[in-house]
SEZAVEX-534246 format. One record per residue (C-alpha): x, y, z; residue in three letters; residue number from 1. Coordinates in steps of 0.05 Angstrom, whole numbers, plus 32768, in hexadecimal, padded with zeros to 4 digits. Layout:
N
     x     y     z  fiza  kolvex
     X     Y     Z   ALA     NUM
...
***
This chain:
280
     x     y     z  fiza  kolvex
  8000  8000  8000   UNK       1
  801B  8045  7FEE   UNK       2
  8030  8071  8027   UNK       3
  8013  80B8  802A   UNK       4
  804E  80DF  8042   UNK       5
  802E  811C  8064   UNK       6
  8004  80F6  8097   UNK       7
  803E  80C5  80A2   UNK       8
  806D  80FE  80B5   UNK       9
  8039  811C  80E3   UNK      10
  802E  80D8  8104   UNK      11
  8075  80DB  811D   UNK      12
  8069  8116  814C   UNK      13
  8063  80E6  8187   UNK      14
  80AC  80D2  817D   UNK      15
  80EE  80F3  8191   UNK      16
  810B  8108  814D   UNK      17
  814D  8127  8138   UNK      18
  8173  813B  80F9   UNK      19
  81BC  8153  80F2   UNK      20
  81CC  8196  80D2   UNK      21
  820D  81AD  80B2   UNK      22
  8205  81F8  80BD   UNK      23
  8229  821F  80F3   UNK      24
  81F7  8233  8129   UNK      25
  8202  826B  815B   UNK      26
  81D8  828C  8191   UNK      27
  81E4  82C9  81BD   UNK      28
  81C1  82F2  81F2   UNK      29
  81CA  833D  81EE   UNK      30
  820B  8332  81C9   UNK      31
  8226  82FE  81FA   UNK      32
  8235  82BA  81D9   UNK      33
  8208  8281  81EF   UNK      34
  821D  824A  81BF   UNK      35
  8245  823F  817F   UNK      36
  8243  81FC  815C   UNK      37
  8250  81D8  811A   UNK      38
  8236  8197  8138   UNK      39
  81EE  81A9  8145   UNK      40
  81B1  817E  8139   UNK      41
  8167  818F  8135   UNK      42
  813C  816E  816A   UNK      43
  80F1  8165  816C   UNK      44
  80D9  814D  81B0   UNK      45
  809A  8122  81B0   UNK      46
  805D  814C  819E   UNK      47
  8089  8185  8185   UNK      48
  807C  819C  813E   UNK      49
  80B5  81CE  813E   UNK      50
  80FE  81BA  8147   UNK      51
  8132  81D9  8175   UNK      52
  817E  81D7  8170   UNK      53
  81A6  81A8  819B   UNK      54
  81F2  81B0  81A1   UNK      55
  822A  818D  81C6   UNK      56
  8234  81A8  820D   UNK      57
  827B  81BE  81FB   UNK      58
  825D  81ED  81C7   UNK      59
  8233  8212  81FC   UNK      60
  8256  8250  8216   UNK      61
  8222  825D  824C   UNK      62
  8221  8239  828E   UNK      63
  81F1  81FE  8292   UNK      64
  81D2  81FE  82D8   UNK      65
  81A8  81C0  82E8   UNK      66
  8160  81CA  82FD   UNK      67
  8122  81A2  830A   UNK      68
  80F8  8197  82CB   UNK      69
  80B7  81BD  82C6   UNK      70
  8077  8194  82D1   UNK      71
  804D  8184  8294   UNK      72
  8006  819F  8292   UNK      73
  7FCA  8172  8291   UNK      74
  7FB1  8168  825D   UNK      75
  7FED  8173  8231   UNK      76
  7FDB  818E  81EC   UNK      77
  7FE1  815A  81B5   UNK      78
  8014  8184  818F   UNK      79
  8044  81BA  81A8   UNK      80
  8063  81F5  8183   UNK      81
  80A2  821C  8195   UNK      82
  8084  8236  81D6   UNK      83
  8089  8219  821D   UNK      84
  80CF  81FF  8212   UNK      85
  80D1  81E5  825A   UNK      86
  809B  81B1  824B   UNK      87
  80C5  8174  823A   UNK      88
  80A5  8135  821F   UNK      89
  80E2  8108  8221   UNK      90
  8110  80F6  825B   UNK      91
  814D  8122  8267   UNK      92
  816C  8159  8291   UNK      93
  8156  81A1  8295   UNK      94
  8184  81DE  829E   UNK      95
  8184  8228  82A8   UNK      96
  81B4  824E  827A   UNK      97
  81E0  8281  829D   UNK      98
  81F8  82B4  826B   UNK      99
  8226  82E7  828B   UNK     100
  81FD  8306  82C3   UNK     101
  81BB  82ED  82A6   UNK     102
  8198  82AC  82B6   UNK     103
  8167  8292  8283   UNK     104
  813D  825F  82A8   UNK     105
  812C  821B  828B   UNK     106
  814E  822B  8249   UNK     107
  8174  81EB  823B   UNK     108
  8164  81A1  823B   UNK     109
  818F  8163  8231   UNK     110
  8166  8127  821A   UNK     111
  817C  80E3  8234   UNK     112
  8177  80C2  81F0   UNK     113
  81BE  80A9  81DD   UNK     114
  81B4  80B8  8193   UNK     115
  81BA  8102  81A3   UNK     116
  8200  80F9  81BF   UNK     117
  81F4  8122  81FE   UNK     118
  81E1  8160  81D7   UNK     119
  81BB  8198  81F9   UNK     120
  817B  81B5  81DB   UNK     121
  8179  8201  81E4   UNK     122
  813B  822D  81E8   UNK     123
  8133  825E  81AE   UNK     124
  811B  829C  81D3   UNK     125
  8137  82CB  81EC   UNK     126
  8177  82BE  81C5   UNK     127
  818E  82DA  8183   UNK     128
  819E  82A2  8152   UNK     129
  81C6  829D  8112   UNK     130
  81D0  8264  80E1   UNK     131
  8214  8271  80C1   UNK     132
  8211  82BE  80BE   UNK     133
  81C6  82C2  80B1   UNK     134
  8197  82D9  80EA   UNK     135
  815D  82A9  80F6   UNK     136
  811B  82BB  8117   UNK     137
  80E4  8293  8138   UNK     138
  8103  824E  813B   UNK     139
  8131  8222  8111   UNK     140
  811A  8212  80CB   UNK     141
  80FF  81CC  80C2   UNK     142
  8125  81A8  8089   UNK     143
  80E6  8180  807B   UNK     144
  80BA  81BD  8071   UNK     145
  80B6  81F0  8039   UNK     146
  808E  822C  8023   UNK     147
  8079  823C  7FDB   UNK     148
  8059  827F  7FC5   UNK     149
  8031  827C  7F85   UNK     150
  800C  82B7  7F66   UNK     151
  7FC5  82A2  7F55   UNK     152
  7F8E  82BD  7F29   UNK     153
  7F58  8293  7F4C   UNK     154
  7F1C  82B9  7F67   UNK     155
  7F28  82BC  7FB2   UNK     156
  7EF0  82D5  7FDF   UNK     157
  7EF5  82D7  802B   UNK     158
  7EB7  82E5  8054   UNK     159
  7E98  82DC  8098   UNK     160
  7E4E  82D1  80A3   UNK     161
  7E41  82EA  805D   UNK     162
  7E6A  832A  8062   UNK     163
  7EA2  832D  802F   UNK     164
  7EE6  833E  804E   UNK     165
  7F11  8334  8010   UNK     166
  7F05  8328  7FC5   UNK     167
  7F3F  8320  7F94   UNK     168
  7F5B  82FF  7F57   UNK     169
  7FA1  8315  7F6A   UNK     170
  7FAF  82E9  7FA6   UNK     171
  7FF0  82C6  7FB8   UNK     172
  7FE7  827F  7FCF   UNK     173
  8018  826B  8005   UNK     174
  8023  8220  800A   UNK     175
  8044  820A  804B   UNK     176
  8050  81C1  805D   UNK     177
  8019  81A6  808B   UNK     178
  7FF5  81E9  808B   UNK     179
  7FB5  81FB  8065   UNK     180
  7FC1  8228  8028   UNK     181
  7FC3  8270  803D   UNK     182
  7FA7  82A3  800C   UNK     183
  7FC8  82E7  800F   UNK     184
  7F9E  8320  7FF3   UNK     185
  7FB6  8365  7FDC   UNK     186
  7FA4  839E  800A   UNK     187
  7F77  83BF  7FD5   UNK     188
  7F4C  837F  7FD0   UNK     189
  7F3E  837C  801B   UNK     190
  7F03  83A1  803B   UNK     191
  7F30  83C3  806E   UNK     192
  7EF6  83EE  8088   UNK     193
  7EDD  83AF  80AB   UNK     194
  7F1F  83A3  80CF   UNK     195
  7F45  83C1  8109   UNK     196
  7F8C  83B8  811E   UNK     197
  7F9D  8386  8155   UNK     198
  7FD4  8386  8189   UNK     199
  7FE2  833D  8179   UNK     200
  8022  8329  8155   UNK     201
  8044  82E8  8143   UNK     202
  8086  82D1  8128   UNK     203
  8090  829E  80F0   UNK     204
  80D5  8282  80E3   UNK     205
  80C6  8281  8098   UNK     206
  809F  82C2  808F   UNK     207
  80B3  82F2  80C7   UNK     208
  8089  831C  80F7   UNK     209
  803E  8321  80EC   UNK     210
  800D  8356  8104   UNK     211
  7FC4  8343  810C   UNK     212
  7F81  8363  80FC   UNK     213
  7F3C  8357  811B   UNK     214
  7EF6  8365  8105   UNK     215
  7EDE  83AA  8117   UNK     216
  7EAD  83A1  8151   UNK     217
  7E84  83DB  8135   UNK     218
  7E79  83B5  80F4   UNK     219
  7E72  8370  8115   UNK     220
  7E54  837D  815A   UNK     221
  7E44  8333  8165   UNK     222
  7E86  8316  814D   UNK     223
  7EA6  8312  8192   UNK     224
  7EE5  82E8  8195   UNK     225
  7ED7  82CB  8150   UNK     226
  7EEC  830E  8132   UNK     227
  7F2C  8316  815A   UNK     228
  7F6D  830E  8134   UNK     229
  7F49  82F4  80F7   UNK     230
  7F80  8307  80C7   UNK     231
  7FC8  831F  80C3   UNK     232
  7FFB  8342  8098   UNK     233
  8047  8344  8092   UNK     234
  805E  838C  808A   UNK     235
  80A8  8377  8088   UNK     236
  80AA  832D  8074   UNK     237
  80EA  8306  806D   UNK     238
  810C  830B  8029   UNK     239
  80F6  82C5  8015   UNK     240
  80AC  82D9  8017   UNK     241
  80B2  8322  8004   UNK     242
  8078  831A  7FD3   UNK     243
  8044  8319  800B   UNK     244
  805B  835C  8028   UNK     245
  801F  8386  803C   UNK     246
  7FEC  8351  8026   UNK     247
  7FB6  8336  8054   UNK     248
  7FA6  82EE  8065   UNK     249
  7F6B  82D4  808D   UNK     250
  7F65  8294  80B5   UNK     251
  7F41  8262  8089   UNK     252
  7F31  823D  80C9   UNK     253
  7F07  8277  80E3   UNK     254
  7EEC  829A  80A5   UNK     255
  7EC8  8283  8065   UNK     256
  7EF2  8278  8027   UNK     257
  7EDA  8271  7FDF   UNK     258
  7F07  825F  7FA4   UNK     259
  7EEA  826B  7F5F   UNK     260
  7EA4  826B  7F7E   UNK     261
  7EAD  8229  7FA4   UNK     262
  7EAA  822A  7FF0   UNK     263
  7EE8  820C  8011   UNK     264
  7ED9  81E6  8052   UNK     265
  7EFA  8204  808F   UNK     266
  7F37  81DA  80A2   UNK     267
  7F3E  81C4  80EA   UNK     268
  7F82  81D5  8105   UNK     269
  7FA0  81EE  8147   UNK     270
  7F8A  8234  8130   UNK     271
  7F40  8221  8128   UNK     272
  7F0A  823D  8155   UNK     273
  7EF9  8214  8192   UNK     274
  7EB4  8207  8175   UNK     275
  7ED0  81EA  8135   UNK     276
  7F02  81BF  815B   UNK     277
  7EC9  81A2  8185   UNK     278
  7E9E  8192  8149   UNK     279
  7ED5  8174  811F   UNK     280
***
């Protein structure tokens, strides 16, 4: 029987996974070196969908101070992103990192698994990271993940409860491994009068720093939380995705999408509304 690769890869999230890299990896805190290694590996702890770097202890310039591991919450989410680094789902030893006069609590972890050769996994934030001489943001890039941006002339309509938020034939379709297609719409094809700025932001390792927009409560008085942070834009995206600069994208999990007049079912993902998750 043929193996469908995407679900197979996602089925491995319950395992401790690792992959060697050949690039030089460095981290610092306010200009003070934390680590410098040409022998790093990427590590995905069980349930983690984003990798972190692990390096030999001799490549860590900071002091590793042993500490008790943080307790895991109950229930533990089925998948974990790059947050809550201190939640470890495999056996090992936890450490604080002492960088000069600063202590970063629970910022390092040495898994017991012998295949990792005693390497220490290091938290991403609040350190500044470079791969070779290139600054990296958000988290390490996953070598088994990619992003493609394709200009499209399909008729894309985004709405909510019958009210059109965006209507375009000039979208850019962003294809990201394991993520629903994201349709980026030019500013002029978005009904911006229905939107207000949000204080929310997020960081993507592949796209940069996003700013969010919500439905205007004056236009949607009954929207409530459904209208919060419904879409986002990248005003200064990373060079690799410069084509989406200033364009808007809306959660297809929380809004209604039509492509060439055909309604697209809302996908159920970790970003779906609680209602849609419960009815899935």
